C-alpha positions, 0 to 999 in steps of 0.5 A: 533205806532204798533210794527214794526213802533216802531222799526224804529227811524227817524233822521234828521238835523236842516235844516228841519224846521219842527214845534216842534209839528210834531217833537215831534209827530213822535219822530224825533231826530234832529242833529243840524247844527252849525253857527259861528257868533260874534266870537262864535259857536252855535248849530242851535237850540240854537239861537233864531231868534231874537238873531241871527239877532241881532248878525248878525247886530252887527257882522263885518263879516258874519256868517259861518256855518258847518255840525255836526261831524261824532261823533255827528251822531255816538252818536245818532245812537249808542243810538238807535241801542243799543236799538234794533232800525233801524235808518232812517236818512233823510238829507238835500241835499248833493249837497251843504253840507257835512252833508249827507256824515258825516252821511253816514260815521257814519252809516258805524259802524252800518252795515244795522241798519242805512240807510241814505237818501239824500232828495235832498232838504232843509227846508220843502222840507226835512221836508215834506219827514220826515212827510210822512216817519213818518206817514208810519212808525207809520202805521207799514211799513218796512224800505224798504217800507219807502225808496221806499216812500221817493224816490217817495215823493222826486221826487214830492218835489219842492222848489222855493225861491226868494233872496233879496240879493246875498251877503250871497249866494256869501259868502257861495259859494253855487251858483257859477254857476250863481253868476258870471252871476248875479253879475254885473246885481244885482249891476246895476239893483238890481235884485232879483234871483229866484231859485229852486232845481234840483236833490238837486242842486240850479239852477237859475230859473229867476230874478225879479226887486223887491221882490214883483215881485219875489214872483209873479214869485214863485206863477206863477211857483207853479201853474204848480205844482197843485194839491199839497199834502203839501204846506209851506212858509218859510222866513229869517227875512221877515214875511210880505213877507211870509204872502203875498206869502202864501195868493197868493198861497192859492188863485191861487192854491185853497189850504186852507190857514190854511193848509199852514205852514208858518214859519221862517227858522233857523240860518244856512239856513238864513246865506246862503239865506240872510235876506229877502229871501222867499220860497215856498215848495210844494209836488205835488200829486202822479200820479203813485199811488206808495205812501203808 
């Protein structure tokens, strides 16, 4: 990292789902979201996947989630700004959570030293934006250049997810626009919603009669995104489904299988997606030549 890059710190929230090796490589500070389950509250990174699913199975009420406090962001920003750093804070979509607004409120104390950017995405849709920002920061690009890069990458990020159940989405209230439409259908026909994100808001893309058909719907839509720079598959308690999706994407998009990140999302996103959900996250190649 050169001198200019060393003066910019990256901050995000725990929904980014980046592997720890990437977080460590780019020295990204992760502010955890919170999950409330089994009568207790935990930081998103505090619960192992196994313990989360055990607590969820044993609990009578479904898990609830909440954003970090303004004070939590202020503490992180203060630590960095006091060292003479600028802070670039890249957050999950503000259309379905108050996390980005909490970060913006905290940033007001620090004037232009802290910039907060809404990724309009989540999981690796957010994570890939951080990855590109980290690479550019390490090459010495300025804050203005990093923000321009993020705008470009954000416009090329795509998230396609098939849900095995509507219950968690219904309870979380994140998709009221299509819950009413699908509520009766999902009970009678057992359909699986396939959703994507449009300018940060979850939208119904279609329905499938089974999870396997939902995966094929994702693959068919992902083909239209090729060629891609980045590709990932994330799941909520469904590793077998994730492996099937990764293999199909590698085949149909002619993308090296060993370059597809595959993993399980954290407890907060799993609480909203519900058990069994599987999603693909892609960044299409730039057509404008604006990428750094």
